C-alpha positions in Angstrom: -9.7 -3.5 35.2 -11.6 -5.1 32.3 -9.7 -6.3 29.2 -9.3 -3.7 26.5 -11.0 -4.9 23.4 -9.7 -3.6 20.1 -11.3 -4.2 16.7 -9.4 -3.9 13.4 -11.2 -3.8 10.1 -10.4 -6.7 7.8 -13.4 -6.6 5.6 -11.8 -7.3 2.2 -11.8 -10.1 -0.3 -8.4 -11.7 -0.9 -6.8 -10.7 -4.2 -8.9 -7.6 -4.7 -7.2 -5.0 -2.5 -3.5 -5.1 -3.4 -1.1 -4.1 -0.7 -3.9 -3.4 1.8 -4.3 -7.2 2.2 -0.7 -7.5 3.1 -1.0 -4.7 5.6 -3.9 -6.4 7.5 -1.9 -9.7 7.5 1.2 -7.8 8.8 -0.9 -6.3 11.6 -2.5 -9.6 12.5 0.8 -11.5 12.5 2.6 -8.9 14.7 -0.3 -8.4 17.2 -0.5 -12.2 17.6 3.1 -12.3 18.7 2.7 -9.6 21.4 2.9 -11.0 24.9 -0.7 -11.5 26.2 -1.6 -8.7 28.5 -4.6 -6.4 29.1 -5.7 -6.3 25.5 -7.6 -8.5 23.1 -7.7 -7.9 19.3 -10.6 -8.8 17.1 -10.5 -8.7 13.3 -13.8 -7.8 11.7 -14.2 -9.8 8.4 -16.7 -10.9 5.9 -17.9 -14.2 7.5 -17.8 -16.1 4.2 -14.5 -14.6 2.9 -12.0 -14.7 5.8 -9.9 -17.8 5.1 -7.0 -15.5 3.9 -6.6 -14.0 7.4 -7.2 -17.0 9.7 -3.7 -18.5 9.6 -2.2 -15.2 11.1 -4.7 -14.7 13.9 -3.4 -16.3 17.1 -2.7 -15.6 20.8 -4.5 -12.4 21.9 -6.1 -12.0 18.4 -9.5 -13.4 17.4 -11.7 -13.4 14.3 -14.9 -11.3 14.5 -17.1 -12.5 11.6 -19.5 -9.8 10.3 -22.1 -10.0 7.6 -21.2 -11.9 4.4 -19.4 -10.2 1.6 -21.6 -8.0 -0.6 -22.9 -9.9 -3.6 -22.1 -7.4 -6.2 -19.8 -7.6 -9.2 -16.3 -6.5 -8.3 -14.2 -4.2 -10.6 -12.0 -7.2 -11.4 -15.0 -9.3 -12.3 -16.3 -6.6 -14.6 -12.9 -5.9 -16.1 -12.5 -9.5 -17.1 -16.1 -10.3 -18.3 -18.0 -7.3 -19.3 -15.5 -4.3 -19.7 -17.9 -2.3 -21.9 -20.6 -2.6 -19.3 -18.4 -0.9 -16.8 -17.6 1.9 -19.2 -21.3 2.5 -19.8 -22.0 2.3 -16.0 -19.5 5.1 -15.3 -20.7 7.1 -18.3 -24.4 7.2 -17.5 -24.6 7.1 -13.7 -23.9 10.9 -13.6 -26.5 12.1 -16.0 -28.8 13.0 -13.1 -26.3 15.3 -11.5 -24.2 14.7 -8.4 -24.5 11.2 -7.1 -26.1 10.4 -3.8 -23.3 9.3 -1.5 -24.2 6.7 1.1 -22.1 6.7 4.3 -22.2 3.2 5.9 -23.4 2.9 9.5 -22.4 0.2 11.9 -24.6 -2.9 11.8 -24.1 -3.5 15.5 -21.5 -6.2 15.2 -18.7 -4.3 17.1 -21.1 -2.9 19.6 -22.4 -6.3 20.5 -18.8 -7.5 20.8 -18.2 -4.8 23.4 -15.4 -3.2 21.5 -13.6 -0.3 23.2 -11.6 1.1 20.2 -12.3 0.6 16.5 -9.3 0.7 14.1 -10.3 1.3 10.5 -7.3 -0.1 8.7 -9.0 0.3 5.3 -10.0 3.4 3.4 -13.6 2.2 3.8 -15.2 2.6 7.3 -18.6 3.1 8.9 -20.1 5.5 11.4 -20.1 4.4 15.0 -20.1 6.0 18.5 -17.2 3.8 19.5 -13.9 5.8 19.6 -12.1 5.1 16.3 -8.8 5.4 14.4 -9.1 6.0 10.7 -6.4 5.3 8.1 -7.0 7.0 4.7 -4.1 5.4 2.8 -3.7 8.4 0.4 -5.5 11.4 -1.0 -4.6 10.5 -4.6 -8.0 11.6 -5.9 -7.1 15.2 -5.0 -3.6 15.1 -6.7 -4.4 13.0 -9.8 -8.2 13.6 -10.3 -7.9 12.5 -14.0 -7.7 8.9 -12.8 -11.1 9.1 -11.0 -14.7 9.6 -12.2 -16.7 12.5 -10.8 -18.6 9.9 -8.7 -15.4 8.4 -7.3 -13.9 11.7 -6.4 -17.1 12.9 -4.7 -17.5 9.6 -2.9 -14.0 9.7 -1.6 -14.3 13.3 -0.4 -17.6 12.8 1.4 -16.5 9.5 3.1 -12.9 10.5 3.9 -13.9 13.8 5.5 -16.7 12.1 7.5 -14.5 9.4 8.8 -11.7 11.8 9.6 -14.1 14.0 11.5 -15.5 11.0 13.4 -12.1 9.6 14.3 -10.2 10.5 17.5 -7.0 9.7 15.6 -6.1 9.7 11.9 -3.1 7.7 10.7 -0.6 8.4 8.0 2.1 6.0 7.0 4.7 8.6 6.2 5.6 12.2 7.2 4.7 13.2 3.7 1.3 11.7 4.1 0.7 13.4 7.5 1.5 16.8 6.1 -0.7 16.2 3.1 -3.7 15.3 5.3 -3.1 18.4 7.4 -3.1 20.6 4.3 -5.9 19.0 2.3 -8.4 18.4 5.2 -7.3 21.1 7.6 -6.8 18.6 10.4 -5.2 19.4 13.7 -1.6 18.3 13.6 -2.0 16.4 16.9 -4.8 14.4 15.5 -2.7 12.9 12.7 -0.2 10.3 13.8 2.5 8.8 11.6 2.7 5.0 12.0 4.9 3.4 9.2 4.1 0.0 7.8 6.5 -2.9 8.0 7.4 -5.4 5.2 4.7 -8.0 5.0 7.2 -10.6 4.0 8.1 -11.0 7.7 4.8 -12.7 8.3 5.5 -15.5 5.8 8.1 -18.3 5.7 11.3 -17.6 3.8 11.4 -19.4 0.5 13.5 -22.5 0.2 15.5 -23.4 -2.9 12.8 -25.8 -3.9 10.2 -23.0 -3.7 12.4 -20.8 -5.9 12.7 -23.5 -8.5 8.9 -24.2 -8.4 8.0 -20.6 -9.0 10.6 -20.2 -11.8 9.1 -23.3 -13.5 5.5 -22.4 -12.9 5.8 -18.9 -14.5 8.5 -19.9 -17.0 10.6 -17.1 -15.8 13.6 -15.8 -17.8 17.0 -16.2 -16.4 17.2 -12.4 -15.6 14.3 -10.0 -15.2 13.1 -6.9 -13.5 10.1 -7.2 -11.2 7.2 -4.8 -10.7 4.5 -5.9 -8.2 1.5 -3.6 -8.5 -2.2 -3.7 -9.4 -2.8 -2.2 -12.8 -4.2 1.1 -11.6 -3.3 4.1 -13.9 -1.2 5.8 -11.2 1.0 2.8 -11.0 2.5 3.9 -14.3 2.9 0.7 -16.1 2.6 2.7 -19.3 5.6 4.8 -18.5 7.6 1.7 -17.6 6.7 0.1 -20.9 7.8 3.2 -22.7 11.2 3.0 -20.9 11.6 -0.6 -22.1 10.9 0.6 -25.6 13.6 3.3 -25.3 16.1 0.7 -24.1 15.5 -1.5 -27.0 15.4 1.4 -29.5 18.4 3.4 -28.2 20.6 0.7 -26.6 19.5 -2.5 -28.5 18.8 -3.9 -25.0 15.8 -6.2 -24.4 15.1 -6.1 -20.7 12.6 -8.7 -19.5 9.9 -7.4 -17.2 7.7 -9.5 -14.9 4.6 -7.9 -13.3 2.3 -9.3 -10.6 -0.8 -7.9 -9.1 -4.6 -7.5 -9.6 -5.5 -6.9 -13.3 -8.3 -4.4 -13.4 -10.1 -2.3 -15.9 -7.0 -0.3 -16.9 -5.2 -3.5 -17.9 -6.7 -3.4 -21.3 -4.8 -0.2 -22.1 -1.6 -1.7 -20.8 -2.0 -4.8 -23.0 -2.6 -2.5 -26.0 0.6 -0.6 -25.2 2.5 -3.8 -25.0 1.3 -4.7 -28.5 1.8 -1.2 -29.9 5.5 -1.2 -28.7 5.9 -4.8 -29.7 7.1 -5.8 -26.3 5.2 -9.1 -26.1 8.4 -11.2 -26.0 9.8 -9.1 -23.1 6.8 -8.5 -20.7 4.6 -10.9 -18.9 1.8 -10.3 -16.4 1.2 -13.0 -13.7 -1.9 -11.5 -12.0 -2.4 -12.0 -8.3 0.3 -14.3 -6.8 0.5 -16.0 -3.4 2.7 -14.5 -0.6 5.3 -17.2 -1.1 5.3 -16.7 -4.8 5.8 -12.9 -4.3 8.7 -13.5 -2.0 10.3 -15.9 -4.5 9.9 -13.3 -7.3 11.7 -10.7 -5.2 14.6 -13.1 -4.6 14.8 -14.3 -8.2 14.7 -10.9 -9.9 17.8 -8.9 -11.0 16.1 -5.8 -9.6 12.7 -4.4 -8.6 11.4 -1.3 -10.3 8.6 0.9 -8.9 7.6 3.7 -11.2 4.4 4.8 -9.3 3.2 8.3 -9.6 1.6 8.5 -6.2 2.0 6.4 -3.0 0.9 6.9 0.6 3.8 4.6 1.6 5.1 2.2 -1.1 5.2 -1.2 0.6 6.9 -3.1 -2.3 10.0 -0.9 -1.9 10.8 -2.2 1.6 9.7 -5.7 0.7 12.2 -5.8 -2.1 14.9 -4.3 0.1 14.2 -7.0 2.8 14.4 -9.7 0.2 17.7 -8.5 -1.1 16.6 -7.1 -4.4 18.2 -3.8 -5.7 15.5 -1.2 -6.1 14.9 1.6 -8.6 11.8 3.7 -7.8 9.9 7.0 -8.3 11.1 10.1 -6.5 7.5 11.4 -5.8 5.3 11.7 -2.7 6.3 9.4 0.1 8.7 7.2 -1.8 12.0 9.0 -1.2 11.1 9.0 2.6 10.4 5.3 2.6 13.3 4.2 0.2 15.9 6.3 2.0 19.3 6.0 0.3 18.6 2.3 -0.5 17.1 2.9 -4.0 18.0 4.5 -7.3 15.3 7.2 -7.9 13.9 8.7 -11.1 11.1 11.0 -12.2 8.2 8.7 -13.2 6.8 11.4 -15.5 9.9 11.0 -17.7 10.3 7.6 -19.5 13.9 8.5 -20.4 14.8 8.8 -16.8 13.1 5.5 -16.0 15.0 3.9 -18.9 18.4 5.3 -17.6 17.8 4.0 -14.1 16.7 0.7 -15.4 19.7 0.4 -17.6 22.0 1.1 -14.6 20.4 -1.5 -12.4 20.4 -4.0 -15.3 24.1 -3.6 -16.2 26.0 -2.4 -13.2 26.7 -5.2 -10.8 28.6 -3.0 -8.4 25.6 -0.6 -8.2 23.3 -3.6 -7.5 25.4 -4.8 -4.6 25.5 -1.3 -3.2 21.7 -0.9 -3.5 21.2 -4.2 -1.8 23.5 -3.3 1.1 21.9 0.1 1.6 18.4 -1.3 1.1 18.9 -3.8 3.9 20.2 -1.1 6.2 17.2 1.1 5.3 14.5 -1.5 5.8 15.8 -2.1 9.3 13.9 1.2 10.1 10.6 -0.5 9.5 9.0 -3.4 11.4 5.5 -4.6 12.1 6.5 -5.3 15.7 7.2 -1.6 16.3 4.2 -0.5 14.3 1.7 -2.6 16.4 3.4 -1.4 19.6 2.8 2.2 18.6 -0.8 1.3 17.8 -1.2 -0.4 21.2 0.0 2.7 22.9 -2.6 4.8 21.1 -5.3 2.2 21.8 -4.6 2.5 25.5 -4.5 6.3 25.2 -7.9 6.5 23.4 -9.4 4.2 26.0 -8.0 6.1 28.9 -5.9 3.2 30.1 -2.6 3.5 31.9 0.4 4.1 29.7 3.8 2.5 30.2 7.1 4.3 29.7 7.5 2.4 26.4 4.1 3.6 25.3 5.1 7.3 25.9 8.4 6.8 24.2 6.8 5.3 21.1 4.2 8.1 20.9 6.9 10.7 20.8 7.4 10.7 17.1 10.2 12.4 15.2 9.0 15.9 14.2 7.5 15.7 10.7 9.4 18.8 9.5 12.7 17.2 10.4 11.9 14.0 8.5 10.8 16.0 5.4 13.9 18.3 5.4 16.5 15.6 6.1 15.1 12.6 4.2 12.6 13.8 1.6 13.6 17.3 0.6 17.0 16.2 -1.0 15.0 14.3 -3.6 14.1 17.7 -5.1 10.6 16.4 -5.9 9.0 16.9 -2.5 6.2 19.1 -3.7 5.0 16.9 -6.5 2.3 16.4 -7.4 0.8 19.8 -6.7 1.6 20.4 -3.0 4.4 22.1 -1.2 4.4 20.1 2.0 7.0 22.2 3.9 4.6 25.2 3.6 2.1 23.3 5.6 4.4 23.1 8.6 5.7 26.7 8.4 
């Protein structure tokens, strides 16, 4: 029997895609460690921007260079150099009515490579006759439309629905996400498969004491600080977290230091203005995009990790922090209670007072921090990239009509979504936020 040839989409530019880059690295690293068998894995990349992935592609994995990266200004480039131009661009592009949405078609690269199954790991994809798996990371544009322009919402809807319709399998990273996809897009339950992510830190070397010192010196880190790794998208709720720091200073005379990493995009201007308005300049610093080693060091060095996001399809930083031994306080919305388990202190991200109270407890209560670290390490043991790629391998074989092993069948027998939601998520009392009662979908 011919070797099964799988292609995974890695067409992104390092530093521009947040956690998605870590996901592709996690997949490549774990697939490279699988015993070589009847499968080969090819990572489709921009031929001139693939250096970020090459160190993790080994064994049964190979690079599949596609066309060069598109030569157009990125959001980050615009945000740093011509922010007003981007404002005008979004304001005037809709004057002619609904935008014309272009759905990308395959340029023939994967067909020429004789690919048997195409795995779209990104929210972008293209049309192809090859059997495909599509992974829309979240449907945030339907729940928080205020954070998207009309063109962005329309583009997402047209493309997501087209790629979901094309795919033989649609992937959600959480039970919450699966139920949301079923409800919003009326997809058959059997078509949507839950495959959780693993912590990307497992793909990188553990930091040594010299690394920790170097990072502390490079960023001039305070002796104690809270850490928030997230691109500055509006839904990441940096503004609510800053308001919480102001409450702590105003009500408790407590100046908590906050360190943030991640892509700084168009919304960063509003965040910087909030820092100035609340006079938090001496407490808050933004590092921008950091290397994987620096990220790991920041998790280790912080007093606690805080994650006040208003919407997540998974919430990778939560389990990364737990793996690194950092106590976690996070939002209780969407998939986060399911992912964090009992290894995090949760709060309502819409209420800065609750964020402040949770932050205060993590900052001051050493006993609580030890308990969160212990529970976090137990919780993160549920997630691993090795298990995730084995689940994917089973489905690759299924979609290509290849023989399945007993392990394949066992991995594909997922825990019923309703049970996960009732036992893990529902106790958080915020299951149905924002705007969807997920249990109703499964009734």
